[in-house]
PDB file of N, CA, C and O in Angstrom:
ATOM      1  N   UNK A   1      51.512 -66.273  10.196  1.00  0.00           N
ATOM      2  CA  UNK A   1      50.710 -66.895   9.172  1.00  0.00           C
ATOM      3  C   UNK A   1      49.737 -67.863   9.841  1.00  0.00           C
ATOM      4  O   UNK A   1      50.102 -68.595  10.761  1.00  0.00           O
ATOM      5  N   UNK A   2      48.493 -67.852   9.360  1.00  0.00           N
ATOM      6  CA  UNK A   2      47.472 -68.705   9.963  1.00  0.00           C
ATOM      7  C   UNK A   2      47.659 -70.154   9.523  1.00  0.00           C
ATOM      8  O   UNK A   2      47.845 -70.443   8.341  1.00  0.00           O
ATOM      9  N   UNK A   3      47.607 -71.045  10.489  1.00  0.00           N
ATOM     10  CA  UNK A   3      47.740 -72.474  10.215  1.00  0.00           C
ATOM     11  C   UNK A   3      46.557 -73.169  10.868  1.00  0.00           C
ATOM     12  O   UNK A   3      46.259 -72.901  12.032  1.00  0.00           O
ATOM     13  N   UNK A   4      45.865 -74.066  10.140  1.00  0.00           N
ATOM     14  CA  UNK A   4      44.729 -74.753  10.742  1.00  0.00           C
ATOM     15  C   UNK A   4      45.166 -75.652  11.901  1.00  0.00           C
ATOM     16  O   UNK A   4      46.188 -76.333  11.824  1.00  0.00           O
ATOM     17  N   UNK A   5      44.386 -75.640  12.954  1.00  0.00           N
ATOM     18  CA  UNK A   5      44.723 -76.434  14.131  1.00  0.00           C
ATOM     19  C   UNK A   5      44.447 -77.915  13.894  1.00  0.00           C
ATOM     20  O   UNK A   5      45.164 -78.773  14.410  1.00  0.00           O
ATOM     21  N   UNK A   6      43.409 -78.216  13.115  1.00  0.00           N
ATOM     22  CA  UNK A   6      43.051 -79.605  12.825  1.00  0.00           C
ATOM     23  C   UNK A   6      42.837 -79.794  11.324  1.00  0.00           C
ATOM     24  O   UNK A   6      42.543 -78.848  10.593  1.00  0.00           O
ATOM     25  N   UNK A   7      42.990 -81.027  10.895  1.00  0.00           N
ATOM     26  CA  UNK A   7      42.769 -81.351   9.482  1.00  0.00           C
ATOM     27  C   UNK A   7      41.283 -81.190   9.149  1.00  0.00           C
ATOM     28  O   UNK A   7      40.414 -81.631   9.901  1.00  0.00           O
ATOM     29  N   UNK A   8      41.013 -80.556   8.018  1.00  0.00           N
ATOM     30  CA  UNK A   8      39.624 -80.388   7.598  1.00  0.00           C
ATOM     31  C   UNK A   8      39.174 -81.664   6.891  1.00  0.00           C
ATOM     32  O   UNK A   8      39.877 -82.173   6.018  1.00  0.00           O
ATOM     33  N   UNK A   9      38.009 -82.178   7.265  1.00  0.00           N
ATOM     34  CA  UNK A   9      37.524 -83.426   6.671  1.00  0.00           C
ATOM     35  C   UNK A   9      37.154 -83.219   5.199  1.00  0.00           C
ATOM     36  O   UNK A   9      36.899 -82.096   4.763  1.00  0.00           O
ATOM     37  N   UNK A  10      37.131 -84.311   4.450  1.00  0.00           N
ATOM     38  CA  UNK A  10      36.773 -84.239   3.027  1.00  0.00           C
ATOM     39  C   UNK A  10      35.366 -83.683   2.850  1.00  0.00           C
ATOM     40  O   UNK A  10      35.115 -82.900   1.934  1.00  0.00           O
ATOM     41  N   UNK A  11      34.461 -84.080   3.714  1.00  0.00           N
ATOM     42  CA  UNK A  11      33.079 -83.618   3.611  1.00  0.00           C
ATOM     43  C   UNK A  11      32.988 -82.116   3.790  1.00  0.00           C
ATOM     44  O   UNK A  11      32.309 -81.439   3.018  1.00  0.00           O
ATOM     45  N   UNK A  12      33.658 -81.593   4.792  1.00  0.00           N
ATOM     46  CA  UNK A  12      33.623 -80.154   5.070  1.00  0.00           C
ATOM     47  C   UNK A  12      34.282 -79.372   3.939  1.00  0.00           C
ATOM     48  O   UNK A  12      33.779 -78.326   3.528  1.00  0.00           O
ATOM     49  N   UNK A  13      35.412 -79.882   3.432  1.00  0.00           N
ATOM     50  CA  UNK A  13      36.117 -79.236   2.328  1.00  0.00           C
ATOM     51  C   UNK A  13      35.248 -79.212   1.073  1.00  0.00           C
ATOM     52  O   UNK A  13      35.134 -78.180   0.412  1.00  0.00           O
ATOM     53  N   UNK A  14      34.638 -80.348   0.748  1.00  0.00           N
ATOM     54  CA  UNK A  14      33.835 -80.440  -0.468  1.00  0.00           C
ATOM     55  C   UNK A  14      32.550 -79.630  -0.364  1.00  0.00           C
ATOM     56  O   UNK A  14      32.066 -79.117  -1.373  1.00  0.00           O
ATOM     57  N   UNK A  15      31.993 -79.506   0.829  1.00  0.00           N
ATOM     58  CA  UNK A  15      30.797 -78.686   1.003  1.00  0.00           C
ATOM     59  C   UNK A  15      31.114 -77.217   0.755  1.00  0.00           C
ATOM     60  O   UNK A  15      30.285 -76.482   0.219  1.00  0.00           O
ATOM     61  N   UNK A  16      32.297 -76.795   1.140  1.00  0.00           N
ATOM     62  CA  UNK A  16      32.715 -75.418   0.910  1.00  0.00           C
ATOM     63  C   UNK A  16      32.899 -75.148  -0.583  1.00  0.00           C
ATOM     64  O   UNK A  16      32.634 -74.046  -1.062  1.00  0.00           O
ATOM     65  N   UNK A  17      33.357 -76.167  -1.311  1.00  0.00           N
ATOM     66  CA  UNK A  17      33.627 -76.004  -2.743  1.00  0.00           C
ATOM     67  C   UNK A  17      32.431 -76.358  -3.619  1.00  0.00           C
ATOM     68  O   UNK A  17      32.579 -76.440  -4.838  1.00  0.00           O
ATOM     69  N   UNK A  18      31.275 -76.567  -3.052  1.00  0.00           N
ATOM     70  CA  UNK A  18      30.116 -77.050  -3.810  1.00  0.00           C
ATOM     71  C   UNK A  18      29.685 -76.076  -4.897  1.00  0.00           C
ATOM     72  O   UNK A  18      29.160 -76.508  -5.924  1.00  0.00           O
ATOM     73  N   UNK A  19      29.885 -74.789  -4.708  1.00  0.00           N
ATOM     74  CA  UNK A  19      29.431 -73.795  -5.688  1.00  0.00           C
ATOM     75  C   UNK A  19      30.507 -73.449  -6.713  1.00  0.00           C
ATOM     76  O   UNK A  19      30.280 -72.586  -7.561  1.00  0.00           O
ATOM     77  N   UNK A  20      31.669 -74.095  -6.661  1.00  0.00           N
ATOM     78  CA  UNK A  20      32.770 -73.763  -7.560  1.00  0.00           C
ATOM     79  C   UNK A  20      32.731 -74.533  -8.876  1.00  0.00           C
ATOM     80  O   UNK A  20      33.742 -74.599  -9.577  1.00  0.00           O
ATOM     81  N   UNK A  21      31.593 -75.112  -9.223  1.00  0.00           N
ATOM     82  CA  UNK A  21      31.499 -75.888 -10.450  1.00  0.00           C
ATOM     83  C   UNK A  21      31.267 -74.962 -11.653  1.00  0.00           C
ATOM     84  O   UNK A  21      30.948 -73.785 -11.489  1.00  0.00           O
ATOM     85  N   UNK A  22      31.430 -75.504 -12.846  1.00  0.00           N
ATOM     86  CA  UNK A  22      31.168 -74.751 -14.063  1.00  0.00           C
ATOM     87  C   UNK A  22      29.669 -74.595 -14.259  1.00  0.00           C
ATOM     88  O   UNK A  22      28.896 -75.513 -13.984  1.00  0.00           O
ATOM     89  N   UNK A  23      29.268 -73.429 -14.735  1.00  0.00           N
ATOM     90  CA  UNK A  23      27.855 -73.169 -14.988  1.00  0.00           C
ATOM     91  C   UNK A  23      27.531 -73.511 -16.433  1.00  0.00           C
ATOM     92  O   UNK A  23      28.344 -73.265 -17.324  1.00  0.00           O
ATOM     93  N   UNK A  24      26.347 -74.077 -16.678  1.00  0.00           N
ATOM     94  CA  UNK A  24      25.933 -74.367 -18.047  1.00  0.00           C
ATOM     95  C   UNK A  24      25.499 -73.068 -18.710  1.00  0.00           C
ATOM     96  O   UNK A  24      24.908 -72.202 -18.065  1.00  0.00           O
ATOM     97  N   UNK A  25      25.793 -72.935 -19.997  1.00  0.00           N
ATOM     98  CA  UNK A  25      25.408 -71.726 -20.716  1.00  0.00           C
ATOM     99  C   UNK A  25      23.941 -71.818 -21.090  1.00  0.00           C
ATOM    100  O   UNK A  25      23.473 -72.863 -21.543  1.00  0.00           O
ATOM    101  N   UNK A  26      23.219 -70.731 -20.904  1.00  0.00           N
ATOM    102  CA  UNK A  26      21.814 -70.677 -21.250  1.00  0.00           C
ATOM    103  C   UNK A  26      21.687 -70.274 -22.711  1.00  0.00           C
ATOM    104  O   UNK A  26      22.268 -69.272 -23.128  1.00  0.00           O
ATOM    105  N   UNK A  27      20.943 -71.033 -23.485  1.00  0.00           N
ATOM    106  CA  UNK A  27      20.745 -70.744 -24.894  1.00  0.00           C
ATOM    107  C   UNK A  27      19.274 -70.449 -25.143  1.00  0.00           C
ATOM    108  O   UNK A  27      18.398 -71.015 -24.489  1.00  0.00           O
ATOM    109  N   UNK A  28      19.009 -69.554 -26.099  1.00  0.00           N
ATOM    110  CA  UNK A  28      17.643 -69.233 -26.513  1.00  0.00           C
ATOM    111  C   UNK A  28      17.573 -69.349 -28.027  1.00  0.00           C
ATOM    112  O   UNK A  28      18.589 -69.218 -28.709  1.00  0.00           O
ATOM    113  N   UNK A  29      16.391 -69.591 -28.551  1.00  0.00           N
ATOM    114  CA  UNK A  29      16.212 -69.694 -29.994  1.00  0.00           C
ATOM    115  C   UNK A  29      16.111 -68.295 -30.592  1.00  0.00           C
ATOM    116  O   UNK A  29      15.471 -67.413 -30.020  1.00  0.00           O
ATOM    117  N   UNK A  30      16.745 -68.099 -31.741  1.00  0.00           N
ATOM    118  CA  UNK A  30      16.684 -66.821 -32.458  1.00  0.00           C
ATOM    119  C   UNK A  30      15.262 -66.625 -32.972  1.00  0.00           C
ATOM    120  O   UNK A  30      14.657 -67.556 -33.503  1.00  0.00           O
ATOM    121  N   UNK A  31      14.728 -65.414 -32.815  1.00  0.00           N
ATOM    122  CA  UNK A  31      13.373 -65.129 -33.276  1.00  0.00           C
ATOM    123  C   UNK A  31      13.278 -65.163 -34.793  1.00  0.00           C
ATOM    124  O   UNK A  31      12.210 -65.442 -35.339  1.00  0.00           O
ATOM    125  N   UNK A  32      14.371 -64.885 -35.475  1.00  0.00           N
ATOM    126  CA  UNK A  32      14.358 -64.792 -36.930  1.00  0.00           C
ATOM    127  C   UNK A  32      14.567 -66.147 -37.595  1.00  0.00           C
ATOM    128  O   UNK A  32      13.774 -66.539 -38.451  1.00  0.00           O
ATOM    129  N   UNK A  33      15.622 -66.871 -37.216  1.00  0.00           N
ATOM    130  CA  UNK A  33      15.955 -68.119 -37.916  1.00  0.00           C
ATOM    131  C   UNK A  33      15.801 -69.368 -37.052  1.00  0.00           C
ATOM    132  O   UNK A  33      15.784 -70.475 -37.591  1.00  0.00           O
ATOM    133  N   UNK A  34      15.689 -69.229 -35.742  1.00  0.00           N
ATOM    134  CA  UNK A  34      15.472 -70.384 -34.871  1.00  0.00           C
ATOM    135  C   UNK A  34      16.736 -71.069 -34.386  1.00  0.00           C
ATOM    136  O   UNK A  34      16.648 -72.066 -33.669  1.00  0.00           O
ATOM    137  N   UNK A  35      17.914 -70.566 -34.754  1.00  0.00           N
ATOM    138  CA  UNK A  35      19.175 -71.149 -34.306  1.00  0.00           C
ATOM    139  C   UNK A  35      19.372 -70.822 -32.830  1.00  0.00           C
ATOM    140  O   UNK A  35      19.033 -69.728 -32.379  1.00  0.00           O
ATOM    141  N   UNK A  36      19.929 -71.789 -32.071  1.00  0.00           N
ATOM    142  CA  UNK A  36      20.193 -71.549 -30.657  1.00  0.00           C
ATOM    143  C   UNK A  36      21.378 -70.595 -30.515  1.00  0.00           C
ATOM    144  O   UNK A  36      22.409 -70.782 -31.161  1.00  0.00           O
ATOM    145  N   UNK A  37      21.231 -69.567 -29.664  1.00  0.00           N
ATOM    146  CA  UNK A  37      22.266 -68.553 -29.485  1.00  0.00           C
ATOM    147  C   UNK A  37      22.262 -68.094 -28.044  1.00  0.00           C
ATOM    148  O   UNK A  37      21.347 -68.416 -27.286  1.00  0.00           O
ATOM    149  N   UNK A  38      23.292 -67.335 -27.659  1.00  0.00           N
ATOM    150  CA  UNK A  38      23.341 -66.772 -26.320  1.00  0.00           C
ATOM    151  C   UNK A  38      22.339 -65.628 -26.215  1.00  0.00           C
ATOM    152  O   UNK A  38      22.148 -64.900 -27.189  1.00  0.00           O
ATOM    153  N   UNK A  39      21.695 -65.448 -25.065  1.00  0.00           N
ATOM    154  CA  UNK A  39      20.758 -64.337 -24.923  1.00  0.00           C
ATOM    155  C   UNK A  39      21.483 -62.995 -24.932  1.00  0.00           C
ATOM    156  O   UNK A  39      22.628 -62.902 -24.490  1.00  0.00           O
ATOM    157  N   UNK A  40      20.823 -61.963 -25.431  1.00  0.00           N
ATOM    158  CA  UNK A  40      21.352 -60.590 -25.501  1.00  0.00           C
ATOM    159  C   UNK A  40      22.585 -60.486 -26.388  1.00  0.00           C
ATOM    160  O   UNK A  40      23.432 -59.621 -26.170  1.00  0.00           O
ATOM    161  N   UNK A  41      22.694 -61.361 -27.388  1.00  0.00           N
ATOM    162  CA  UNK A  41      23.835 -61.379 -28.292  1.00  0.00           C
ATOM    163  C   UNK A  41      23.302 -61.512 -29.715  1.00  0.00           C
ATOM    164  O   UNK A  41      22.281 -62.160 -29.946  1.00  0.00           O
ATOM    165  N   UNK A  42      23.998 -60.897 -30.663  1.00  0.00           N
ATOM    166  CA  UNK A  42      23.610 -61.003 -32.060  1.00  0.00           C
ATOM    167  C   UNK A  42      23.647 -62.469 -32.506  1.00  0.00           C
ATOM    168  O   UNK A  42      24.534 -63.221 -32.101  1.00  0.00           O
ATOM    169  N   UNK A  43      22.695 -62.867 -33.328  1.00  0.00           N
ATOM    170  CA  UNK A  43      22.648 -64.230 -33.842  1.00  0.00           C
ATOM    171  C   UNK A  43      23.793 -64.429 -34.829  1.00  0.00           C
ATOM    172  O   UNK A  43      23.917 -63.656 -35.779  1.00  0.00           O
ATOM    173  N   UNK A  44      24.634 -65.446 -34.632  1.00  0.00           N
ATOM    174  CA  UNK A  44      25.754 -65.661 -35.545  1.00  0.00           C
ATOM    175  C   UNK A  44      25.313 -66.181 -36.905  1.00  0.00           C
ATOM    176  O   UNK A  44      26.075 -66.091 -37.867  1.00  0.00           O
ATOM    177  N   UNK A  45      24.112 -66.718 -37.011  1.00  0.00           N
ATOM    178  CA  UNK A  45      23.648 -67.289 -38.265  1.00  0.00           C
ATOM    179  C   UNK A  45      23.043 -66.225 -39.192  1.00  0.00           C
ATOM    180  O   UNK A  45      23.488 -66.059 -40.327  1.00  0.00           O
ATOM    181  N   UNK A  46      22.032 -65.512 -38.702  1.00  0.00           N
ATOM    182  CA  UNK A  46      21.351 -64.531 -39.565  1.00  0.00           C
ATOM    183  C   UNK A  46      21.787 -63.097 -39.276  1.00  0.00           C
ATOM    184  O   UNK A  46      21.352 -62.172 -39.962  1.00  0.00           O
ATOM    185  N   UNK A  47      22.639 -62.899 -38.272  1.00  0.00           N
ATOM    186  CA  UNK A  47      23.214 -61.593 -37.927  1.00  0.00           C
ATOM    187  C   UNK A  47      22.157 -60.538 -37.588  1.00  0.00           C
ATOM    188  O   UNK A  47      22.270 -59.384 -38.001  1.00  0.00           O
ATOM    189  N   UNK A  48      21.139 -60.939 -36.837  1.00  0.00           N
ATOM    190  CA  UNK A  48      20.120 -59.993 -36.375  1.00  0.00           C
ATOM    191  C   UNK A  48      20.169 -59.913 -34.861  1.00  0.00           C
ATOM    192  O   UNK A  48      20.640 -60.829 -34.186  1.00  0.00           O
ATOM    193  N   UNK A  49      19.671 -58.793 -34.339  1.00  0.00           N
ATOM    194  CA  UNK A  49      19.550 -58.613 -32.895  1.00  0.00           C
ATOM    195  C   UNK A  49      18.258 -57.864 -32.638  1.00  0.00           C
ATOM    196  O   UNK A  49      18.072 -56.752 -33.133  1.00  0.00           O
ATOM    197  N   UNK A  50      17.367 -58.462 -31.870  1.00  0.00           N
ATOM    198  CA  UNK A  50      16.073 -57.897 -31.534  1.00  0.00           C
ATOM    199  C   UNK A  50      15.283 -57.484 -32.778  1.00  0.00           C
ATOM    200  O   UNK A  50      14.648 -56.430 -32.810  1.00  0.00           O
ATOM    201  N   UNK A  51      15.341 -58.337 -33.793  1.00  0.00           N
ATOM    202  CA  UNK A  51      14.552 -58.108 -34.992  1.00  0.00           C
ATOM    203  C   UNK A  51      15.182 -57.186 -36.025  1.00  0.00           C
ATOM    204  O   UNK A  51      14.590 -56.964 -37.081  1.00  0.00           O
ATOM    205  N   UNK A  52      16.370 -56.639 -35.752  1.00  0.00           N
ATOM    206  CA  UNK A  52      17.021 -55.726 -36.691  1.00  0.00           C
ATOM    207  C   UNK A  52      18.260 -56.380 -37.274  1.00  0.00           C
ATOM    208  O   UNK A  52      18.964 -57.121 -36.589  1.00  0.00           O
ATOM    209  N   UNK A  53      18.522 -56.100 -38.548  1.00  0.00           N
ATOM    210  CA  UNK A  53      19.720 -56.612 -39.214  1.00  0.00           C
ATOM    211  C   UNK A  53      20.909 -55.778 -38.747  1.00  0.00           C
ATOM    212  O   UNK A  53      20.934 -54.567 -38.967  1.00  0.00           O
ATOM    213  N   UNK A  54      21.887 -56.403 -38.111  1.00  0.00           N
ATOM    214  CA  UNK A  54      23.051 -55.689 -37.580  1.00  0.00           C
ATOM    215  C   UNK A  54      24.171 -55.650 -38.613  1.00  0.00           C
ATOM    216  O   UNK A  54      24.682 -54.576 -38.929  1.00  0.00           O
ATOM    217  N   UNK A  55      24.551 -56.791 -39.133  1.00  0.00           N
ATOM    218  CA  UNK A  55      25.596 -56.885 -40.147  1.00  0.00           C
ATOM    219  C   UNK A  55      24.991 -57.480 -41.411  1.00  0.00           C
ATOM    220  O   UNK A  55      24.089 -58.314 -41.329  1.00  0.00           O
ATOM    221  N   UNK A  56      25.469 -57.066 -42.568  1.00  0.00           N
ATOM    222  CA  UNK A  56      24.946 -57.674 -43.805  1.00  0.00           C
ATOM    223  C   UNK A  56      25.337 -59.153 -43.872  1.00  0.00           C
ATOM    224  O   UNK A  56      26.427 -59.547 -43.459  1.00  0.00           O
ATOM    225  N   UNK A  57      24.415 -59.957 -44.405  1.00  0.00           N
ATOM    226  CA  UNK A  57      24.709 -61.392 -44.560  1.00  0.00           C
ATOM    227  C   UNK A  57      25.755 -61.548 -45.650  1.00  0.00           C
ATOM    228  O   UNK A  57      25.797 -60.772 -46.605  1.00  0.00           O
ATOM    229  N   UNK A  58      26.585 -62.545 -45.499  1.00  0.00           N
ATOM    230  CA  UNK A  58      27.621 -62.781 -46.496  1.00  0.00           C
ATOM    231  C   UNK A  58      27.537 -64.202 -47.008  1.00  0.00           C
ATOM    232  O   UNK A  58      27.040 -65.097 -46.325  1.00  0.00           O
ATOM    233  N   UNK A  59      28.023 -64.395 -48.205  1.00  0.00           N
ATOM    234  CA  UNK A  59      28.023 -65.713 -48.842  1.00  0.00           C
ATOM    235  C   UNK A  59      29.366 -66.377 -48.564  1.00  0.00           C
ATOM    236  O   UNK A  59      30.414 -65.764 -48.769  1.00  0.00           O
ATOM    237  N   UNK A  60      29.344 -67.614 -48.103  1.00  0.00           N
ATOM    238  CA  UNK A  60      30.591 -68.340 -47.885  1.00  0.00           C
ATOM    239  C   UNK A  60      30.988 -69.013 -49.187  1.00  0.00           C
ATOM    240  O   UNK A  60      30.143 -69.633 -49.834  1.00  0.00           O
ATOM    241  N   UNK A  61      32.235 -68.912 -49.586  1.00  0.00           N
ATOM    242  CA  UNK A  61      32.691 -69.498 -50.845  1.00  0.00           C
ATOM    243  C   UNK A  61      33.421 -70.790 -50.621  1.00  0.00           C
ATOM    244  O   UNK A  61      33.872 -71.417 -51.579  1.00  0.00           O
TER     245      UNK A  61
END
């Protein structure tokens, strides 16, 4: 089993882990209603995708 010969410094360890952070989600405005949504995904508000109605709108009671 491989064992490090010397202790790795905090700087070297943290530099290696620099890209392991969480990525922010990119949001775009819906062309139909203007609500912020994920790109390439149906709008949860008006239920359209690329200008077409995907699911019928429903009334919340």
